[in-house]
C-alpha atoms as a printed R data frame, in Angstrom:
    type eleno elety resid chain resno       x       y       z
1   ATOM     1    CA   MET     A     1  12.262  15.484  -6.329
2   ATOM     2    CA   ALA     A     2  10.328  15.607  -3.403
3   ATOM     3    CA   PHE     A     3  10.741  12.147  -0.908
4   ATOM     4    CA   VAL     A     4   8.354  12.256   2.261
5   ATOM     5    CA   ARG     A     5   7.898   9.034   3.920
6   ATOM     6    CA   LYS     A     6   6.131   8.462   7.269
7   ATOM     7    CA   PRO     A     7   6.086   5.244   9.245
8   ATOM     8    CA   TYR     A     8   2.666   4.355  10.606
9   ATOM     9    CA   ARG     A     9   1.870   1.188  12.760
10  ATOM    10    CA   ALA     A    10  -1.524  -1.760  11.957
11  ATOM    11    CA   PHE     A    11  -1.546  -4.171  14.176
12  ATOM    12    CA   GLY     A    12   2.257  -4.459  15.108
13  ATOM    13    CA   PHE     A    13   3.142  -4.198  11.799
14  ATOM    14    CA   VAL     A    14   4.951  -0.879  10.557
15  ATOM    15    CA   ILE     A    15   3.613  -0.039   7.064
16  ATOM    16    CA   LEU     A    16   5.474   2.685   5.504
17  ATOM    17    CA   LYS     A    17   3.161   6.397   3.167
18  ATOM    18    CA   ASN     A    18   5.659   6.533   0.597
19  ATOM    19    CA   ALA     A    19   4.507   9.746  -1.135
20  ATOM    20    CA   HIS     A    20   6.886  11.179  -4.908
21  ATOM    21    CA   SER     A    21   7.211  14.511  -6.509
22  ATOM    22    CA   GLY     A    22   8.984  16.206  -9.072
23  ATOM    23    CA   ASP     A    23  11.453  14.163 -11.673
24  ATOM    24    CA   SER     A    24  12.181  10.873 -12.265
25  ATOM    25    CA   PHE     A    25  15.089   9.463  -8.957
26  ATOM    26    CA   SER     A    26  16.996   6.422  -8.490
27  ATOM    27    CA   GLU     A    27  16.799   4.167  -5.285
28  ATOM    28    CA   ASP     A    28  18.798   1.130  -4.256
29  ATOM    29    CA   TYR     A    29  16.975  -2.541  -3.704
30  ATOM    30    CA   PRO     A    30  18.494  -5.104  -1.993
31  ATOM    31    CA   GLN     A    31  17.921  -7.916  -3.481
32  ATOM    32    CA   ASN     A    32  15.749 -11.013  -2.081
33  ATOM    33    CA   ARG     A    33  13.521  -8.533  -0.406
34  ATOM    34    CA   LYS     A    34   9.818  -9.204   0.899
35  ATOM    35    CA   TRP     A    35   7.836  -6.934   0.493
36  ATOM    36    CA   TYR     A    36   3.636  -5.964  -1.130
37  ATOM    37    CA   ASN     A    37   3.283  -2.148  -2.281
38  ATOM    38    CA   TYR     A    38  -0.501  -0.849  -2.391
39  ATOM    39    CA   PHE     A    39  -0.470   2.397  -4.745
40  ATOM    40    CA   THR     A    40  -3.162   4.515  -3.931
41  ATOM    41    CA   SER     A    41  -2.581   7.567  -5.961
42  ATOM    42    CA   GLY     A    42  -0.725   9.357  -8.993
43  ATOM    43    CA   ARG     A    43   0.835   6.197 -11.327
44  ATOM    44    CA   MET     A    44   4.711   5.608 -11.071
45  ATOM    45    CA   ILE     A    45   6.349   5.058 -14.595
46  ATOM    46    CA   ASN     A    46   9.882   3.996 -16.638
47  ATOM    47    CA   ASN     A    47  10.808   1.159 -13.633
48  ATOM    48    CA   SER     A    48  14.018  -0.136 -14.661
49  ATOM    49    CA   PHE     A    49  17.114  -1.405 -12.908
50  ATOM    50    CA   ALA     A    50  20.879  -1.049 -13.640
51  ATOM    51    CA   ASN     A    51  20.616  -4.641 -14.396
52  ATOM    52    CA   GLY     A    52  18.138  -4.518 -17.779
53  ATOM    53    CA   HIS     A    53  15.375  -5.617 -16.039
54  ATOM    54    CA   THR     A    54  12.054  -3.551 -15.972
55  ATOM    55    CA   LEU     A    55   8.750  -3.476 -14.616
56  ATOM    56    CA   PRO     A    56   5.899  -1.838 -15.302
57  ATOM    57    CA   ASP     A    57   4.560   1.025 -15.405
58  ATOM    58    CA   TYR     A    58   1.876   1.406 -11.383
59  ATOM    59    CA   SER     A    59  -1.146   3.156 -11.237
60  ATOM    60    CA   ALA     A    60  -3.345   3.728  -8.277
61  ATOM    61    CA   GLY     A    61  -5.021   0.305  -7.097
62  ATOM    62    CA   ASP     A    62  -2.205  -1.680  -7.912
63  ATOM    63    CA   TRP     A    63  -0.724  -4.520  -5.516
64  ATOM    64    CA   ILE     A    64   2.557  -5.451  -6.046
65  ATOM    65    CA   GLY     A    65   3.029  -8.946  -4.050
66  ATOM    66    CA   PRO     A    66   7.088 -10.389  -3.035
67  ATOM    67    CA   ASP     A    67   6.210 -12.721  -6.422
68  ATOM    68    CA   ASP     A    68   5.457  -9.945  -8.443
69  ATOM    69    CA   MET     A    69   8.863  -8.374  -8.091
70  ATOM    70    CA   GLY     A    70  10.514 -11.306 -10.286
71  ATOM    71    CA   GLY     A    71  14.036 -12.289  -9.463
72  ATOM    72    CA   ASP     A    72  15.970  -9.876 -10.880
73  ATOM    73    CA   ALA     A    73  14.195  -6.519  -9.362
74  ATOM    74    CA   TYR     A    74  17.126  -5.706  -7.467
75  ATOM    75    CA   GLY     A    75  19.652  -3.169  -7.148
76  ATOM    76    CA   VAL     A    76  19.429   0.840  -8.271
77  ATOM    77    CA   SER     A    77  16.403   1.319  -9.953
78  ATOM    78    CA   THR     A    78  15.070   4.391 -11.564
79  ATOM    79    CA   GLN     A    79  11.669   5.445 -11.686
80  ATOM    80    CA   THR     A    80   8.830   8.448 -12.665
81  ATOM    81    CA   PRO     A    81   6.335   9.903 -10.422
82  ATOM    82    CA   VAL     A    82   4.020  10.976 -11.900
83  ATOM    83    CA   ASP     A    83   0.688  13.100 -10.501
84  ATOM    84    CA   ASP     A    84   2.299  12.490  -7.152
85  ATOM    85    CA   PRO     A    85   1.999   9.356  -6.544
86  ATOM    86    CA   VAL     A    86   1.633   7.516  -3.012
87  ATOM    87    CA   CYS     A    87   2.602   4.266  -1.937
88  ATOM    88    CA   TRP     A    88   2.422   2.342   1.408
89  ATOM    89    CA   CYS     A    89   4.758  -0.399   1.424
90  ATOM    90    CA   ILE     A    90   5.321  -3.200   4.392
91  ATOM    91    CA   THR     A    91   8.321  -4.866   4.511
92  ATOM    92    CA   ASP     A    92   9.924  -7.276   6.357
93  ATOM    93    CA   GLU     A    93  13.227  -5.166   6.627
94  ATOM    94    CA   ARG     A    94  10.735  -3.063   8.494
95  ATOM    95    CA   ASN     A    95   8.866  -6.300  10.915
96  ATOM    96    CA   ASN     A    96  11.834  -8.101  12.255
97  ATOM    97    CA   GLY     A    97  12.436 -10.175   9.184
98  ATOM    98    CA   TYR     A    98   9.161 -11.495   9.087
99  ATOM    99    CA   LEU     A    99   6.860 -10.477   5.955
100 ATOM   100    CA   PRO     A   100   2.878 -10.588   7.099
101 ATOM   101    CA   ASP     A   101   0.281 -12.154   5.722
102 ATOM   102    CA   CYS     A   102  -1.475  -9.847   3.653
103 ATOM   103    CA   GLU     A   103  -3.911  -8.444   0.625
104 ATOM   104    CA   LYS     A   104  -4.760  -5.070  -0.714
105 ATOM   105    CA   TRP     A   105  -8.836  -4.137   0.142
106 ATOM   106    CA   PHE     A   106 -10.692  -1.655  -1.997
107 ATOM   107    CA   LEU     A   107 -14.499  -0.419  -1.985
108 ATOM   108    CA   ALA     A   108 -15.434   1.804  -4.343
109 ATOM   109    CA   ALA     A   109 -16.976   5.631  -3.447
110 ATOM   110    CA   GLY     A   110 -21.402   4.839  -3.050
111 ATOM   111    CA   GLN     A   111 -20.818   0.883  -2.245
112 ATOM   112    CA   SER     A   112 -20.826  -1.009   1.255
113 ATOM   113    CA   VAL     A   113 -20.008  -4.778   2.857
114 ATOM   114    CA   THR     A   114 -20.707  -6.551   5.787
115 ATOM   115    CA   MET     A   115 -17.605  -7.340   7.156
116 ATOM   116    CA   PRO     A   116 -17.255 -10.590   9.604
117 ATOM   117    CA   GLN     A   117 -15.712 -10.540  13.304
118 ATOM   118    CA   GLY     A   118 -12.205 -10.928  12.825
119 ATOM   119    CA   THR     A   119 -11.738  -8.478  10.403
120 ATOM   120    CA   LYS     A   120  -8.654  -6.473  10.573
121 ATOM   121    CA   ILE     A   121  -8.261  -3.630   7.559
122 ATOM   122    CA   PHE     A   122  -5.589  -0.922   7.616
123 ATOM   123    CA   LEU     A   123  -7.207   2.101   5.827
124 ATOM   124    CA   CYS     A   124  -4.823   4.228   3.563
125 ATOM   125    CA   SER     A   125  -6.845   6.136   1.879
126 ATOM   126    CA   GLY     A   126 -10.854   7.273   1.760
127 ATOM   127    CA   THR     A   127 -13.609   8.360   4.011
128 ATOM   128    CA   LEU     A   128 -15.223   4.867   5.230
129 ATOM   129    CA   VAL     A   129 -18.222   4.837   7.527
130 ATOM   130    CA   VAL     A   130 -17.419   1.852   9.968
131 ATOM   131    CA   ASN     A   131 -20.926   1.445  11.519
132 ATOM   132    CA   GLY     A   132 -21.933   5.499  11.947
133 ATOM   133    CA   LYS     A   133 -19.233   6.136  12.426
134 ATOM   134    CA   THR     A   134 -16.381   8.611   9.795
135 ATOM   135    CA   LEU     A   135 -12.935   7.536   9.279
136 ATOM   136    CA   THR     A   136 -10.989  10.560   7.335
137 ATOM   137    CA   THR     A   137  -7.424   9.330   7.815
138 ATOM   138    CA   GLU     A   138  -4.786   6.854   8.019
139 ATOM   139    CA   THR     A   139  -6.275   4.076  10.279
140 ATOM   140    CA   GLN     A   140  -6.859   0.560  11.774
141 ATOM   141    CA   VAL     A   141  -9.940  -0.718  11.829
142 ATOM   142    CA   HIS     A   142 -10.550  -4.214  13.515
143 ATOM   143    CA   VAL     A   143 -13.552  -5.972  13.847
144 ATOM   144    CA   LYS     A   144 -13.600  -7.411  17.304
145 ATOM   145    CA   SER     A   145 -16.919  -8.526  18.438
146 ATOM   146    CA   THR     A   146 -19.604  -8.803  15.765
147 ATOM   147    CA   GLU     A   147 -19.413  -8.410  11.850
148 ATOM   148    CA   ARG     A   148 -19.333  -4.660  11.200
149 ATOM   149    CA   LEU     A   149 -21.228  -2.077   7.927
150 ATOM   150    CA   PHE     A   150 -18.360  -0.408   6.141
151 ATOM   151    CA   GLU     A   151 -19.576   1.951   3.723
152 ATOM   152    CA   ALA     A   152 -17.404   4.296   1.745
153 ATOM   153    CA   THR     A   153 -17.924   7.590   0.584
154 ATOM   154    CA   THR     A   154 -15.199   7.735  -1.220
155 ATOM   155    CA   ASP     A   155 -13.069   5.358  -3.180
156 ATOM   156    CA   CYS     A   156 -11.466   3.786  -0.110
157 ATOM   157    CA   TYR     A   157  -7.941   1.506  -0.709
158 ATOM   158    CA   GLY     A   158  -6.780  -0.453   2.674
159 ATOM   159    CA   ILE     A   159  -4.685  -3.110   3.387
160 ATOM   160    CA   LYS     A   160  -6.741  -6.452   4.744
161 ATOM   161    CA   PHE     A   161  -4.475  -8.533   7.198
162 ATOM   162    CA   VAL     A   162  -5.280 -12.110   6.997
């Protein structure tokens, strides 16, 4: 099983990019963990815990918040990656015990939207044009002075800090 974890910084917080491939694997999750997970590619199936608790299969576009995991989602979990899933994770553990207020952000290929001043989005994947500048790598986008036009060349997945 290949697993690559890479940290990114966005608006003062740490975000982890977790890329999986290969066979099923197990991981130990602490009780009362607070985190967001956002799948931007692939699928993660057969999510089960040693205590018998199971979670649904996840695929690109799924956003999992602290309330979605349930009280029994801790301990050793076994999961199976399909089609090389990538999951972006924000945890209170990596952010000095604080979980920022976030939500999923998605803009489909060919769509555009005007984002208001103050918008903070971390672009996880996709090709996004912001007022004529093309973004193709993971980066933070902060609309500081006036509203900005966001245009998606490909499906764009991001995390919006609210």
